[in-house]
N, C-alpha and C positions, 0 to 999 in steps of 0.2 A: 737558949744553948748555951752549953756547960762547955769550957775548955779544958782539959786534961793533958799536963805534961805528959813527955813521954821520956826515956833515959837519953834522948839524942836533944842538943838546944836549939832552941826555935821551932822544933816539930809539936803540933798537937793533937791529940784525939779530940774529934770535936761530937759531942753530945745533942743529939737533937731534942727538945723539949716539946713532944706536941702537945696540943690541945684536943681533948677526945671527947666526943657526946653519942648519940644514938646516931648520928648521921656519918661517923666516921671519926677521922683526924684530921689536923692541920699542923704543921710544922716551918718554921722557917729557918731554911737549909744557908741562907747568907744575911747578913746584914752588916754595913759599912761600919754604923756606931759601933757593935759588937767585934767585929774581928780588928777596929781599931787598938781595942783595950790588949789585944796580943801583939801590938806592932805592926799590923797589917795597913799598907796605904794605898797599894799598887792596882790598880784597875783591871778586873778580868777580860783579857782580851777574845780567848778564844773559849769556847765549850766543845767538847767531844763525848760521842757514845760508844763504849767499846763494848760487842757483842761477841761472847765466847760459846759455842756450843757444846763442846765438850768437857767433863772435868779433867783435872789435871792439867790443862791447858796454861803455859807457861807463856809470858809477855816481859820481856825486862832484861836487864837493870838500865833503863834509858835515862840521859839527861841532856840539855843544852849548855854548850859553851858560854864564854862570854864573848859579847855583850848581849846576849839571849838567854841568861839563865834566867829561869821564870819560878813562881811558887805555884803550885799545884793545890785543889781540893777535890778530893775523890770520895764519889759515896758509890756504895752499891746498890741497884734499883732491882735487881733479880738474882735471885741466886744467892751466892757466897763465893767470897774469895779471901785467900791468906795474902794479904798487901804487903810490900818491904819495901822500907828506904834506906840509904846508906848516905851517911853525911860525904860530903867529897870535901869540904872546905878544909885546906890546909891548918890554919889558924884557929881552926873547933877546937875546942877540947873533946869532941867525941868526932874527931877526924876518924875516918874509915872504920866507925862501927856501924852497925846495920839496927833495923827493931822492925819487928813483925807485929801485924793484928788482922783478926780476923775481920771483915766490914761483910755485911748481909741485909739483904732485904728488912729480914726480921730484926736485928740488932739496931740499924738505921744509924750507926757511927759512919763518921767520915774522917779522914785524915788532912790533915793541914801539912804540905812539905814544903818545908822553905827552899830559896834558889841555894842551888852548889849541892844539891841531894839529887842523885839516882835513885829511881823510881821503878817495881814493876810489881808483877801479882802472879796466883796461881790459882785458877778458878776451884772450886772446893764443891759444886755441884754444875751440873748440865745446863745451859740456857744460861749462865748466869751475864751481869749486864754492869758496865761502871760508867758514871758520868763525872766529868775532868772538866775542869774550871781551869784556865790557864794564863798566868799575866802577861805571857807573852806570845806571839804568831809564835804559829811551828817555823823553822829555817833550818832546812835539810844541809845547809853547810855548818851550821853549830850543832849539829847531832852530834852525839856521842853513847858509849855506851861501857858497861863493865859485865864481865861473863856471871852469867846466874850461878854457877857451881864453882867460883873463885876462891881456891883454897885459903887465901889469905881473910878472906871473910866467913867462909865455912857456915853460909845460911842453910839450916834446916828445913826445907821444903815440907809441906805436910803428905805430899802423894810422889811420886815418881811423874818428872816433868814430858808433858807430852807438848806437840804441836808447836815447837819453838821454832822461829823463823831462822831463816839460813842467817842471816845480819845478828841476831841474838846470839847464836851460837857459835858466831865467830870473833865477837868482841875480846878486845886482848884479857889477859890476866894482869892482876896489879901485881906491882912490884914493890918493894921496900922504898924504893927511891920516888913513888909515885906523889907528883906535885899537887896535887887537887887540880880543883876547875875552879 
């Protein structure tokens, strides 16, 4: 695996380095020793699979509050998505900045999302699927979100958003007084 820094502090794009031969390919998607090199020490507690049938579907921007803030490792295993993260850590030099990257079955990239970030994605193809690793259990009472169309963030989605949940549409807009998570 190769770890590439992003413009957001502590967030990485993870590039797989597959071994290929006449049978196909093999790639490691997680190694505790290799992830320790970027400071990752927490165990992954939960793994989720997101299946999305329609191109343009938007899910996000989700996070969990203290004491359940989580690290996420996300990989697209079918189709393609535009994956976006937002740094919501008040003391971070990249506070309220966002970054987006295309994850697809073809490019095999993963995104490493640190604690204190919001995360969401938009499908760029029908029948797109993601695998998520989480360092915390899903805790409904710690759940929070940021509006996908918040003017303070000005995220440029690749397609007109469709299929948003009511909850995702109703998250509050950020203000300049936002204290972070």
